MARTOR-75432 format. One record per residue (C-alpha): residue number from 1; z, x, y. Coordinates in steps of 0.2 Angstrom, whole numbers, always signed. Each point is the difference from the previous one (the first is absolute). Layout:
[NUM,[Z,X,Y]]
...
REM end
This chain:
[1,[+0,+0,+0]]
[2,[-4,+7,+17]]
[3,[+14,+5,+12]]
[4,[+3,-14,+13]]
[5,[+4,+7,+18]]
[6,[+12,-8,+13]]
[7,[-3,-4,+18]]
[8,[+13,-7,+12]]
[9,[+2,-19,-1]]
[10,[+0,-12,+14]]
[11,[+12,-15,+2]]
[12,[-2,-19,+2]]
[13,[+8,-17,-4]]
[14,[-6,-17,-6]]
[15,[+7,-17,-5]]
[16,[-7,-10,-14]]
[17,[+7,-16,-6]]
[18,[+0,-2,-19]]
[19,[+13,-1,-14]]
[20,[+15,+11,-3]]
[21,[+17,+7,+8]]
[22,[+7,+12,+12]]
[23,[+2,+19,-1]]
[24,[+11,+8,+12]]
[25,[-7,+9,+15]]
[26,[+10,+13,+9]]
[27,[+13,-12,+5]]
[28,[+18,+6,+5]]
[29,[+8,-8,-15]]
[30,[-11,+9,-12]]
[31,[+1,+17,+9]]
[32,[+19,-1,+0]]
[33,[+0,+0,-19]]
[34,[-7,+17,+0]]
[35,[+13,+15,-3]]
[36,[+4,+8,+17]]
[37,[-3,+17,-8]]
[38,[-18,-4,-7]]
[39,[-13,+11,+6]]
[40,[-14,-8,+10]]
[41,[-13,-8,-12]]
[42,[-12,-15,+0]]
[43,[+10,-16,-2]]
[44,[+2,-9,-17]]
[45,[-1,+7,-18]]
[46,[-14,+10,-7]]
[47,[-9,-9,-14]]
[48,[-7,+15,-9]]
[49,[+9,+15,-8]]
[50,[-12,+14,+5]]
[51,[-12,+6,-14]]
[52,[+5,-14,-12]]
[53,[-4,-18,-4]]
[54,[+18,-6,-2]]
[55,[+1,-18,+3]]
[56,[-19,-2,+1]]
[57,[-7,+1,-18]]
[58,[+0,-19,-4]]
[59,[-19,-4,+1]]
[60,[-11,-4,-14]]
[61,[-7,+17,-1]]
[62,[+15,+8,+7]]
[63,[-4,+16,+11]]
[64,[-17,+4,-8]]
[65,[-11,+6,+14]]
[66,[+14,+3,+12]]
[67,[+8,+16,+6]]
[68,[+18,+1,+7]]
[69,[+1,+13,+14]]
[70,[+16,+9,+7]]
[71,[-5,+5,+18]]
[72,[-2,-13,+6]]
[73,[+8,-11,-13]]
[74,[-13,-13,-5]]
[75,[-14,-5,-12]]
[76,[-19,+4,-1]]
[77,[-11,-11,-10]]
[78,[-18,-4,-4]]
[79,[-9,-16,-3]]
[80,[+1,+3,-19]]
[81,[+19,+0,+1]]
[82,[+9,-16,-5]]
[83,[+13,-10,+11]]
[84,[+15,+11,+4]]
[85,[+14,-13,-1]]
[86,[+17,+4,+7]]
[87,[+17,-6,-5]]
[88,[+5,-8,+16]]
[89,[+2,-19,+4]]
[90,[+1,-4,+18]]
[91,[+3,-15,+12]]
[92,[+4,+5,+17]]
[93,[-5,+18,+4]]
[94,[-8,+13,+11]]
[95,[-12,+11,-9]]
[96,[-8,+16,+8]]
[97,[-12,+12,-8]]
[98,[-15,+11,+4]]
[99,[-16,-1,-8]]
[100,[-18,+8,+0]]
[101,[-16,-4,-9]]
[102,[-16,+10,-4]]
[103,[-17,-5,+6]]
[104,[-2,-18,-3]]
[105,[+16,+0,-10]]
[106,[+12,-15,+0]]
[107,[+18,-2,-5]]
[108,[+9,-16,-4]]
[109,[+19,-2,+3]]
[110,[+5,-15,-10]]
[111,[+15,-12,+0]]
[112,[-1,-9,-17]]
[113,[+11,-15,-2]]
[114,[+8,-8,-16]]
[115,[-15,-11,-1]]
[116,[-15,+12,-6]]
[117,[-12,-10,+10]]
[118,[+9,+3,+17]]
[119,[-2,+17,+7]]
[120,[+0,+6,+18]]
[121,[-12,+14,+3]]
[122,[-2,+12,+14]]
[123,[-17,+9,-2]]
[124,[-1,+17,+10]]
[125,[-16,+9,+4]]
[126,[-10,+8,+14]]
[127,[-13,-8,+11]]
[128,[-8,-16,-6]]
[129,[+5,-13,-7]]
[130,[+16,+8,+5]]
[131,[+18,-5,-5]]
[132,[+3,-17,-8]]
[133,[+15,-10,-4]]
[134,[-3,-11,-15]]
[135,[+12,-13,-7]]
[136,[+1,-10,-16]]
[137,[-18,-4,-7]]
[138,[-9,+12,+10]]
[139,[-1,-9,+17]]
[140,[-1,+13,+15]]
[141,[+14,-4,+12]]
[142,[-3,+14,+12]]
[143,[-13,+15,+3]]
[144,[+1,+16,+10]]
[145,[-14,+12,+2]]
[146,[+6,+18,+3]]
[147,[-10,+9,+13]]
[148,[-14,+11,-6]]
[149,[+8,+18,+1]]
[150,[-13,+10,-11]]
[151,[+15,+6,-9]]
[152,[+2,-10,-16]]
[153,[+16,+10,-6]]
[154,[+10,-4,+16]]
[155,[+18,-5,-3]]
[156,[+6,-16,+6]]
[157,[+18,-8,+1]]
[158,[+3,-18,-5]]
[159,[+16,-10,+1]]
[160,[+2,-17,-8]]
[161,[+15,-11,+4]]
[162,[+4,-16,-8]]
[163,[+13,-12,+8]]
[164,[+3,-18,-6]]
[165,[-18,-3,-6]]
[166,[-8,+9,+14]]
[167,[-9,+17,-2]]
[168,[-2,+12,+14]]
[169,[-12,+14,-2]]
[170,[-3,+16,+11]]
[171,[-15,+11,-3]]
[172,[-3,+15,+12]]
[173,[+1,-10,+16]]
[174,[-11,-14,-5]]
[175,[+4,-18,-4]]
[176,[-5,-11,-14]]
[177,[-3,-17,+6]]
[178,[+3,-15,-12]]
[179,[-16,-10,-4]]
[180,[+8,-13,-11]]
[181,[+16,-9,+3]]
[182,[+14,+2,-13]]
[183,[+5,-18,+1]]
[184,[-11,-3,-15]]
[185,[+13,+9,-10]]
[186,[+16,-8,-7]]
[187,[+16,+7,+6]]
[188,[+5,+6,-17]]
[189,[-16,+10,-1]]
[190,[+2,+7,+17]]
[191,[+18,+7,-3]]
[192,[-2,+5,-19]]
[193,[+5,+17,-5]]
[194,[-14,+13,-2]]
[195,[-3,+16,-9]]
[196,[-9,+15,+6]]
[197,[-15,+8,-7]]
[198,[-15,+11,+4]]
[199,[-19,+0,-5]]
[200,[-14,+11,+5]]
[201,[-15,-12,+2]]
[202,[-13,+13,+4]]
[203,[-1,+19,+0]]
[204,[+16,+9,+3]]
[205,[+16,-4,+10]]
[206,[+17,+7,+4]]
[207,[+16,-9,+2]]
[208,[+14,+10,+9]]
[209,[+18,+0,+3]]
[210,[+4,-18,-1]]
[211,[+17,-6,+7]]
[212,[+9,-16,-2]]
[213,[+13,-9,+10]]
[214,[+8,-16,-5]]
[215,[+13,-11,+10]]
[216,[+18,+6,-3]]
[217,[+5,-17,-6]]
[218,[+18,-6,+1]]
[219,[+15,+10,+1]]
[220,[+11,+1,-16]]
[221,[+15,+7,+9]]
[222,[+7,-7,+17]]
[223,[+10,+15,+5]]
[224,[+16,-9,+0]]
[225,[+5,-6,-18]]
[226,[-7,-1,-17]]
[227,[-6,-18,+1]]
[228,[-13,-2,-14]]
[229,[+6,+14,-10]]
[230,[+12,+3,-15]]
[231,[+6,+14,-11]]
[232,[-6,+4,-18]]
[233,[+9,+10,-12]]
[234,[-2,+2,-19]]
[235,[+14,-12,-3]]
[236,[-4,-13,+14]]
[237,[-17,-4,+8]]
[238,[+8,-10,+14]]
[239,[+16,+9,+6]]
[240,[+9,+3,+16]]
[241,[-8,+14,+11]]
[242,[+12,+14,-2]]
[243,[-11,+16,+0]]
[244,[-10,-3,+16]]
[245,[+5,-1,+19]]
[246,[-9,-4,+16]]
[247,[+1,+15,+13]]
[248,[-8,-1,+17]]
[249,[-12,-14,-6]]
[250,[-5,+11,-15]]
[251,[+3,-4,-19]]
[252,[+10,+15,-6]]
[253,[+5,+5,-18]]
[254,[+15,+12,+2]]
[255,[+1,+15,-12]]
[256,[+18,-3,-5]]
[257,[-3,-16,-10]]
[258,[-2,-3,-19]]
[259,[-19,-1,+0]]
[260,[-10,-9,-13]]
[261,[-3,-16,+10]]
[262,[-14,-8,+10]]
[263,[+1,-10,+16]]
[264,[-13,-13,-4]]
[265,[-8,-16,+7]]
[266,[+6,-16,-6]]
[267,[-18,-7,+2]]
[268,[-13,+5,-13]]
[269,[-17,+7,+5]]
[270,[-17,+2,-8]]
[271,[-14,+6,+11]]
[272,[+4,+9,+16]]
[273,[-1,+15,+12]]
[274,[+17,+7,+3]]
[275,[+3,+13,+14]]
[276,[+16,+10,+4]]
[277,[+7,+16,+6]]
[278,[+13,+11,-9]]
[279,[+9,+16,+2]]
[280,[+10,+8,-14]]
[281,[+11,+15,-1]]
[282,[-5,+17,-8]]
[283,[-4,-2,-19]]
[284,[+4,-18,+2]]
[285,[-7,-13,-12]]
[286,[-3,-18,+3]]
[287,[-14,-13,-3]]
[288,[-7,-17,+4]]
[289,[+0,-13,-14]]
[290,[-13,-14,-1]]
[291,[-6,-13,-11]]
[292,[+16,+1,-10]]
[293,[+7,-16,-9]]
[294,[+17,-6,+6]]
[295,[+9,+7,-16]]
[296,[-11,+15,-1]]
[297,[+0,+18,+6]]
[298,[-15,+7,+9]]
[299,[-4,+16,-10]]
[300,[+2,-10,-16]]
[301,[-5,-18,+3]]
[302,[-9,+1,+17]]
[303,[-6,+14,+11]]
[304,[+8,+14,+11]]
[305,[-9,+9,+14]]
[306,[+9,+16,+0]]
[307,[+8,+9,+15]]
[308,[+5,+18,-3]]
[309,[+4,+14,+12]]
[310,[-7,+16,-7]]
[311,[-9,+16,+7]]
[312,[-19,-2,+5]]
[313,[-6,+12,-14]]
[314,[+9,-9,-14]]
[315,[-12,-5,-13]]
[316,[-4,-19,-1]]
[317,[+9,-10,-14]]
[318,[+5,-17,-5]]
[319,[+15,+2,+11]]
[320,[-9,+6,+16]]
[321,[+0,-11,+16]]
[322,[-13,-14,-2]]
[323,[+1,+1,-19]]
[324,[+1,-16,-10]]
[325,[+16,+7,-7]]
[326,[-1,+6,-18]]
[327,[-18,-6,-2]]
[328,[-12,+7,+12]]
[329,[+0,+15,+11]]
[330,[-7,-1,+18]]
[331,[-17,+9,+2]]
[332,[+6,+8,+16]]
[333,[+15,+1,+11]]
[334,[+3,-2,+19]]
[335,[+19,-2,+2]]
[336,[+11,+11,+11]]
[337,[+17,+7,-5]]
[338,[+15,-7,+9]]
[339,[-11,-10,+13]]
[340,[-5,-17,+3]]
[341,[-15,-5,-11]]
[342,[-11,-16,+0]]
[343,[-5,-8,-16]]
[344,[-11,-15,-4]]
[345,[-1,-8,-17]]
[346,[-15,-12,-3]]
[347,[+1,-11,-15]]
[348,[-14,-13,-5]]
[349,[-2,-6,-17]]
[350,[-1,+15,-12]]
[351,[-3,+12,+14]]
[352,[+14,+11,+8]]
[353,[-3,+12,+14]]
[354,[+12,+10,+10]]
[355,[-1,+11,+16]]
[356,[+11,+13,+7]]
[357,[-2,+3,+19]]
[358,[-17,-7,+0]]
[359,[-6,+10,-16]]
[360,[-5,-9,-15]]
[361,[+11,+7,-14]]
[362,[+0,-12,-14]]
[363,[-11,-13,-8]]
[364,[+1,-8,-17]]
[365,[-9,-15,-9]]
[366,[+15,-7,-10]]
[367,[-12,-5,-14]]
[368,[-6,+18,-2]]
[369,[+17,+8,-5]]
[370,[+9,-2,-16]]
[371,[+17,-4,+7]]
[372,[-4,-9,+16]]
[373,[-12,-13,-8]]
[374,[+14,-10,-6]]
[375,[+11,+0,+16]]
[376,[+3,-16,+9]]
[377,[-11,-6,+15]]
[378,[+14,-7,+10]]
[379,[+18,+6,+4]]
[380,[+12,+6,+13]]
[381,[-1,+15,+12]]
[382,[+14,+12,+1]]
[383,[+7,+16,+7]]
[384,[+7,+12,-12]]
[385,[+18,+8,+1]]
[386,[-2,+17,-9]]
[387,[+16,+7,+8]]
[388,[-10,+8,+14]]
[389,[+2,-3,+19]]
[390,[-15,-10,+4]]
[391,[-5,-10,+15]]
[392,[-13,-14,+1]]
[393,[-7,-9,+15]]
[394,[-15,-11,+5]]
[395,[-1,-9,-16]]
[396,[-14,-12,+1]]
[397,[-10,-11,-12]]
[398,[-17,-8,+1]]
[399,[-1,-13,-14]]
[400,[-16,-5,-8]]
[401,[-5,-15,-11]]
[402,[+4,+3,-19]]
[403,[-17,+6,-7]]
[404,[-7,+11,-14]]
[405,[-13,+6,+13]]
[406,[-18,-1,+0]]
[407,[-9,-3,-17]]
[408,[-8,+17,-1]]
[409,[+17,+8,-2]]
[410,[+3,-10,-16]]
[411,[-16,+6,-9]]
[412,[+2,+18,+6]]
[413,[+4,+10,-15]]
[414,[+11,+16,+0]]
[415,[-11,+16,+1]]
[416,[+2,+6,-18]]
[417,[+1,+19,-3]]
[418,[+5,+9,-16]]
[419,[+18,+2,+6]]
[420,[+3,-19,+0]]
[421,[+3,+2,-18]]
[422,[+17,+6,+4]]
[423,[+4,-18,+6]]
[424,[+0,-6,-18]]
[425,[+17,+8,-2]]
[426,[+8,-13,+11]]
[427,[-13,-14,+3]]
[428,[-1,-6,-18]]
[429,[-13,-14,+3]]
[430,[-13,+14,+1]]
[431,[+3,+4,-18]]
[432,[-7,-17,-5]]
[433,[-18,+3,+6]]
[434,[-6,+11,-14]]
[435,[-2,+19,+1]]
[436,[-15,+10,-1]]
[437,[+9,+17,-2]]
[438,[+7,+8,-15]]
[439,[+17,+9,-2]]
[440,[-1,+17,-8]]
[441,[+15,+9,-7]]
[442,[+1,+18,-4]]
[443,[+15,+8,-9]]
[444,[+1,+18,-4]]
[445,[+13,+14,-3]]
[446,[-2,+18,+4]]
[447,[+10,+15,-5]]
[448,[+7,+13,+12]]
[449,[-12,+11,+10]]
[450,[-4,+5,+18]]
[451,[-19,-2,-3]]
[452,[-7,-17,+6]]
[453,[-7,-10,-14]]
[454,[-11,-15,+2]]
[455,[+10,-16,-3]]
[456,[-15,-12,+1]]
[457,[-16,-4,+10]]
[458,[-3,-18,+6]]
[459,[-17,-6,+5]]
[460,[-1,-10,+16]]
[461,[+1,-10,+9]]
[462,[+19,-3,-3]]
[463,[+18,+1,+6]]
[464,[+14,+9,-7]]
[465,[+14,-13,+0]]
[466,[+14,+8,-9]]
[467,[+6,+18,-5]]
[468,[+14,+2,-12]]
[469,[+7,+18,-4]]
[470,[+16,+4,-9]]
[471,[+1,+18,+5]]
[472,[+1,+0,+19]]
[473,[-4,+19,+3]]
[474,[-18,-1,-7]]
[475,[-13,+2,+14]]
[476,[-15,-12,+0]]
[477,[-17,+4,+8]]
[478,[-13,-13,+4]]
[479,[-19,+4,+2]]
[480,[-10,-14,+8]]
[481,[-19,-3,-3]]
[482,[-5,+17,-7]]
[483,[+10,+11,+12]]
[484,[+4,+17,-5]]
[485,[+16,+0,+9]]
[486,[+14,-12,-1]]
[487,[+2,-13,+14]]
[488,[+18,-4,-5]]
[489,[+13,+10,-9]]
[490,[+19,-2,-3]]
[491,[+14,-4,-12]]
[492,[+5,-19,-2]]
[493,[+13,+2,+14]]
[494,[-13,+8,+12]]
[495,[-13,-13,-5]]
[496,[+12,-14,+4]]
[497,[+1,+6,+18]]
[498,[-19,+3,+2]]
[499,[-6,-16,-8]]
[500,[+2,-19,+4]]
[501,[+16,-6,-7]]
[502,[-1,-17,-10]]
[503,[+17,+1,-7]]
[504,[+17,+9,+4]]
[505,[-1,+10,-16]]
[506,[-7,+18,+0]]
[507,[-4,-1,-18]]
[508,[-9,-10,-5]]
[509,[-9,+1,+16]]
[510,[-10,-15,+5]]
[511,[-13,+4,+13]]
[512,[-18,-2,+6]]
[513,[-10,+15,-3]]
[514,[-19,-4,+0]]
[515,[-15,+10,-5]]
[516,[-19,-5,+1]]
[517,[-9,+11,-13]]
[518,[+12,+9,-11]]
[519,[+18,+7,+0]]
[520,[+6,+14,-11]]
[521,[+19,+3,-1]]
[522,[+7,+16,-6]]
[523,[+18,+4,-4]]
[524,[+10,+16,+0]]
[525,[+15,-3,-11]]
[526,[+11,+15,+5]]
[527,[+14,+5,-11]]
[528,[+3,-16,-9]]
[529,[-11,-13,-9]]
[530,[-6,-14,+10]]
[531,[-4,-18,-5]]
[532,[-12,-10,+12]]
[533,[-7,-17,+0]]
[534,[-13,-5,+13]]
[535,[-7,-17,+3]]
[536,[-17,-2,+9]]
[537,[-9,-16,+5]]
[538,[-19,+1,-4]]
[539,[-9,-9,+13]]
[540,[-17,-9,-2]]
[541,[-14,+13,+1]]
[542,[-8,-6,+16]]
[543,[+16,-1,+10]]
[544,[+1,+13,+14]]
[545,[+17,+8,+3]]
[546,[+5,+15,+11]]
[547,[+8,+14,-10]]
[548,[+17,+6,+5]]
[549,[+2,+9,+17]]
[550,[+17,+5,+8]]
[551,[-9,-2,+17]]
[552,[-5,-18,-2]]
[553,[+9,-16,-2]]
[554,[-8,-8,-16]]
[555,[+12,-14,-1]]
[556,[-2,-17,+10]]
[557,[+12,-2,+14]]
[558,[+16,-9,-5]]
[559,[-1,+2,-19]]
[560,[+12,+15,-1]]
[561,[+14,-8,+11]]
[562,[-1,-16,-9]]
[563,[+1,+8,-17]]
[564,[+15,+10,+4]]
[565,[+8,-14,+9]]
[566,[-2,-12,-15]]
[567,[+8,+12,-12]]
[568,[+14,+4,+12]]
[569,[+4,-19,+3]]
[570,[-2,-5,-18]]
[571,[+12,+14,-5]]
[572,[+13,-9,+11]]
[573,[-4,-17,-7]]
[574,[-9,-6,+16]]
[575,[-13,-13,-1]]
[576,[-10,-12,+10]]
[577,[+11,-16,-3]]
[578,[-8,-9,+14]]
[579,[-19,+3,-2]]
[580,[-12,-14,+4]]
[581,[-4,-3,-18]]
[582,[+5,-17,-8]]
[583,[+14,+0,-13]]
[584,[+4,-10,-16]]
[585,[+17,+0,-8]]
[586,[+8,-7,-15]]
[587,[+18,+2,-8]]
[588,[+9,-4,-15]]
[589,[+19,-1,-2]]
[590,[+1,+6,-18]]
[591,[-12,+5,-13]]
[592,[+6,-3,-18]]
[593,[-5,+12,-14]]
[594,[-18,-4,-5]]
[595,[-3,-11,+15]]
[596,[-15,+2,+12]]
[597,[-1,-7,+17]]
[598,[-15,-1,+12]]
[599,[+6,+4,+17]]
[600,[-15,+1,+12]]
[601,[-18,-5,+1]]
[602,[-14,+1,+12]]
[603,[-15,-12,-2]]
[604,[-14,+8,+11]]
[605,[-10,+15,+2]]
[606,[+9,+16,+6]]
[607,[+9,+16,-3]]
[608,[+19,+3,-4]]
[609,[+5,+15,+11]]
[610,[+17,+3,-8]]
[611,[+12,-8,-12]]
[612,[+19,+0,+1]]
[613,[+12,-3,-14]]
[614,[+17,-6,+6]]
[615,[+12,+5,-13]]
[616,[+15,+12,-4]]
[617,[-5,+18,-3]]
[618,[+7,-1,-17]]
[619,[-17,-8,-6]]
[620,[-7,+17,+1]]
[621,[+11,+7,-13]]
[622,[-8,-9,-15]]
[623,[-16,-10,-5]]
[624,[+8,-17,+1]]
[625,[-8,-7,+15]]
[626,[-19,-2,-1]]
[627,[-12,-4,+14]]
[628,[-16,-10,-4]]
[629,[-15,-3,+12]]
[630,[-15,-12,-3]]
[631,[-15,-1,+11]]
[632,[-15,-11,+1]]
[633,[+6,-13,-13]]
[634,[-1,+13,-14]]
[635,[+10,-4,-15]]
[636,[+7,+17,-3]]
[637,[+10,+9,+13]]
[638,[-9,+15,+8]]
[639,[+17,+8,+2]]
[640,[+15,-1,-12]]
[641,[+12,+14,+0]]
[642,[+19,+3,+2]]
[643,[+6,+1,+18]]
[644,[+7,+18,-4]]
[645,[-18,+6,-2]]
[646,[-8,-9,+14]]
[647,[+13,+7,+12]]
[648,[+1,+17,-8]]
[649,[+11,+13,+9]]
[650,[+11,-13,+10]]
[651,[+15,+2,-11]]
[652,[+10,+10,+11]]
[653,[-7,-5,+17]]
[654,[-15,+4,+11]]
[655,[-10,+16,+2]]
[656,[-16,+5,+9]]
[657,[-14,-8,-9]]
[658,[-15,-12,+2]]
[659,[+3,-14,-13]]
[660,[+17,-7,-1]]
[661,[+16,-1,+10]]
[662,[+17,-9,+0]]
[663,[+3,-12,+15]]
[664,[+9,-16,-2]]
[665,[-7,+1,-18]]
[666,[-13,+10,-9]]
[667,[-18,+1,+8]]
[668,[-16,+6,-8]]
[669,[-15,+2,+12]]
[670,[-14,-1,-13]]
[671,[-13,-12,+7]]
[672,[-5,-15,-11]]
[673,[-16,-9,+5]]
[674,[-4,-17,-7]]
[675,[-14,-13,+2]]
[676,[+9,-17,-1]]
[677,[+18,+2,-8]]
[678,[+14,+13,-1]]
[679,[+17,-5,-8]]
[680,[+15,+11,-6]]
[681,[+13,-4,-12]]
[682,[+16,+9,-6]]
[683,[+5,+1,-19]]
[684,[+17,+5,-7]]
[685,[-3,+9,-17]]
[686,[+18,+6,-1]]
[687,[+15,-7,-8]]
[688,[+10,-5,+15]]
[689,[-4,-12,+15]]
[690,[-7,+8,+16]]
[691,[+6,-8,+16]]
[692,[-5,-1,+18]]
[693,[-18,+4,-2]]
[694,[-14,-3,+13]]
[695,[-18,+6,+3]]
[696,[-9,+1,+17]]
[697,[-17,+6,+5]]
[698,[-10,+3,+15]]
[699,[-19,-4,-1]]
[700,[-15,+0,+11]]
[701,[-9,-17,-1]]
[702,[-19,-2,-1]]
[703,[-1,-3,+19]]
[704,[+7,+17,+4]]
[705,[-14,+13,+5]]
[706,[+9,+13,-11]]
[707,[-5,-9,-16]]
[708,[-18,+0,+2]]
[709,[-10,-3,-16]]
[710,[+17,-1,-9]]
[711,[-9,-10,-14]]
[712,[-9,+15,-5]]
[713,[+15,+12,+1]]
[714,[+6,+8,-16]]
[715,[+15,-8,-8]]
[716,[+16,+9,-4]]
[717,[+6,+1,-18]]
[718,[+17,+6,-7]]
[719,[-1,+3,-19]]
[720,[+16,+4,-9]]
[721,[+1,+7,-17]]
[722,[+16,+1,-10]]
[723,[+4,+15,-9]]
[724,[+8,-10,-14]]
[725,[-17,-9,-3]]
[726,[-10,+16,+2]]
[727,[-10,+6,-15]]
[728,[+3,+18,-6]]
[729,[-18,+5,+5]]
[730,[-5,-11,+15]]
[731,[-4,+8,+16]]
[732,[+13,+2,+14]]
[733,[-13,-8,+12]]
[734,[-16,-8,-3]]
[735,[-10,-9,+13]]
[736,[-18,-7,-1]]
[737,[-11,+0,+15]]
[738,[-5,-6,+13]]
[739,[+18,+3,+6]]
[740,[+11,+12,+10]]
[741,[+16,+7,-6]]
[742,[+13,-1,+14]]
[743,[+15,+6,-9]]
[744,[+11,+4,-15]]
[745,[+18,-3,-2]]
[746,[+8,+5,-17]]
[747,[+16,+3,-9]]
[748,[+5,+18,+2]]
[749,[+1,+8,-18]]
[750,[+18,+1,-6]]
[751,[-1,+19,-3]]
[752,[-7,+2,+18]]
[753,[-15,+9,-6]]
[754,[-17,-3,+6]]
[755,[-11,-11,-11]]
[756,[-15,+11,-7]]
[757,[-16,-10,+4]]
[758,[-19,+1,+1]]
[759,[-10,-9,+13]]
[760,[-17,-8,-4]]
[761,[-11,-7,+13]]
[762,[-15,-10,-6]]
[763,[+3,+6,-17]]
[764,[+0,+19,+4]]
[765,[+15,+11,+1]]
[766,[+4,+7,+17]]
[767,[+1,+19,-2]]
[768,[+10,+2,+16]]
[769,[+14,-10,-6]]
[770,[+15,+9,-7]]
[771,[+11,-7,-14]]
[772,[+14,-1,+12]]
[773,[-10,-7,+14]]
[774,[+7,-18,-1]]
[775,[+18,+6,+4]]
[776,[-7,+11,+14]]
[777,[-8,-15,+8]]
[778,[+17,-7,+4]]
[779,[+4,+15,+11]]
[780,[+9,+12,-12]]
[781,[-5,+4,-18]]
[782,[+19,+3,-3]]
[783,[+6,-17,-4]]
[784,[+18,+6,-2]]
[785,[+0,+1,+19]]
[786,[+1,-17,+9]]
[787,[-10,-1,+16]]
[788,[-9,-14,+10]]
[789,[-16,+4,+10]]
[790,[-11,-11,+11]]
[791,[-11,-5,-15]]
[792,[+8,+6,-15]]
[793,[+17,+4,-8]]
[794,[+12,+1,-14]]
[795,[+16,-10,+3]]
[796,[+13,-9,-10]]
[797,[-10,+0,-16]]
[798,[-17,-4,+7]]
[799,[-15,+11,+4]]
[800,[-14,-6,+11]]
[801,[-15,+4,+10]]
[802,[-11,-11,+12]]
[803,[-18,+5,+4]]
[804,[-1,-8,+18]]
[805,[-10,+13,+8]]
[806,[-13,-2,-13]]
[807,[+2,-11,-15]]
[808,[-7,+6,-17]]
[809,[-17,-8,-1]]
[810,[-5,-6,-17]]
[811,[-19,-4,-3]]
[812,[+2,-3,-19]]
[813,[+17,+7,-6]]
[814,[+14,+12,+3]]
[815,[+13,+4,-13]]
[816,[+15,+11,+0]]
[817,[+6,+3,-17]]
[818,[+12,+11,-10]]
[819,[-5,+18,-6]]
[820,[+8,-5,-17]]
[821,[+3,-18,-5]]
[822,[+17,-7,+7]]
[823,[+7,-16,+6]]
[824,[+2,-1,+19]]
[825,[+14,-9,+9]]
[826,[-2,-15,+12]]
[827,[-13,+2,+14]]
[828,[-8,-10,+14]]
[829,[-18,+3,+5]]
[830,[-5,-6,+17]]
[831,[-19,-2,+3]]
[832,[-12,-10,+10]]
[833,[-16,-9,-7]]
[834,[-14,-10,+7]]
[835,[+4,-18,+4]]
[836,[-13,-6,-14]]
[837,[+9,+10,-13]]
[838,[+13,-11,-9]]
REM end
């Protein structure tokens, strides 16, 4: 694309009567909301993060044909480019930007509404036919011909202001005059919220440094008392305000209080623009909660926009200022230490954006992130007491109608990159779509020696997902794509610090280590023998993936913070008890020996997100209580197993993992799609009555956009095999395809010695499988050592492994069988199979 040049802009003003609302001009009320210490800059908030498309990648063809520029911040596009659709929903606003077009070029700035047939459009071009303002079905409301300058690449400045259904447009000192009365439009159309998008209609165009101002809205704090506010603690969502004081008309959080509370609004809000100023002490921590249920906690059940005083050169993290705490780091920072800062938070439908001192620092589409997609769309707004002296002032809120936004947002899909496979670890509905990858397991032992030896060579494209080594001093070397020198080296402890961390455990190390063509791994054992097991995900041959580089960030933004946040929270038993998914629940006071009771049923199309057994922890000590699940009017249950195996590892409490947790009962997070029916029952197979039992489940109904094509999703099965009924020579695991093995839970051998097995895939023995590989999959081949990892473990008589990152794909069959004939103990095999497989 040719380089466009700038020339000084002229100025002008115009009033056009049409439909929509007001955007603040430089009125005293708005100017007063700016921090006194802010350096001089253009009014309003910048709508572009320089050099990126953050908040602008929602068009049908996304960003194809567009280029994001840094200096000046903007976009350059061609007529082959698609519509560049932003994440902003506006009513009253003032919108200023610069633009330029090539010879005979034309740029359309569009304001789509919730009705796809209604769009305001400003067409910008040089000379004749000039600038046009078009509304709804293509009727031209106003025209303006720019003077012929002979310089097609001249830069122009445009301001669009909307107030109570009236547009005012300023373009370089010329006035657009209305040619059609807006009275033909219904009031609800005139004032409807609008989106914002760009389209190059001809040749090339640039859109530069857009800034937005909105009315400040109403004040949430009167400067005198806490009318409209209450205090939230973990114990009481509506308590007396004890942690906050009013000082010189400011809200102050003193440092000497207990902390751990929120000053929250009594009213709940959905869509809004919130603006405020804050000042916090050195190293202080605070935040702003929003869309949080009355009984909930922001970081767990709603959202928290983080505030943290830290040095400017501190690396950005899930705890930095403007982070969506725990889940999404900001993509830049513009906060000042121990000074007044101005923040703006804009929330509309699934879109969340935040500015610090006028700089766009945060943007998220709720539906694109594994944790955020289930959070509520309404809740209170609150200020966090984190035991740091913090001041707040000028807290104002511009409320907008409840809305999911413009239709284009709903159909816009998350940009898929190879790294999004990581999301399967915590977003289990992704596992129901059917996988195209294949999991490869290589297990070898080396004797002592300083000389590097080849451990294995993987053909690409692929991802190393797990590295297990039971001799931590051995050095590994990784050679990518035929290179003669290793691109990555280190012991397991060193690799943990160099590679993305998908678990808190150094061994096994769960990570994301991609390679495009091939990867050769060498190992230098040193003075002791070394045992290693490496798991690789073989990708479809045509898939493009960038090989590992320590200079590039190969993982999609937000994935690593969310991953670490979830294992941390689940390790403490924290869970989304107030997400927006509907619930079903049933209970039984007593279950006699041999009795079965159906407790809950859903008669519809949908997907169960999690299931909770309300029972005493003693049910995990034996196989007396069974859980059965039926789907789609099938006669036989698709899941029938002891609760002890379904909630493996929870005897003894919570630990960091991705599958189960204990919180007001026992929870499993394995997703269960169904086409027309889901029902669950409890059965007592013991000799004593079981009392005070209940089942609850959260599910997504067919109307939820997250269950798209659920009728075609793969169905979850849990097949339990009793050791008492096992034949002496039968396989430990046998699965027929098409299916995907999701996990294995089995009875730890009484002698604590690993089961000696062979692995057959499609009838052929897998040569990279070690006879002790089955035990090593749990995290440690030494079963005498109890341990619990994020996907595997050996605890209280059970050993397990879940293949969440990449299930074992079965085309025809897989079989794990004994080296010599033997009878195995109890075991539960989790797997998914296509909906049409009964």
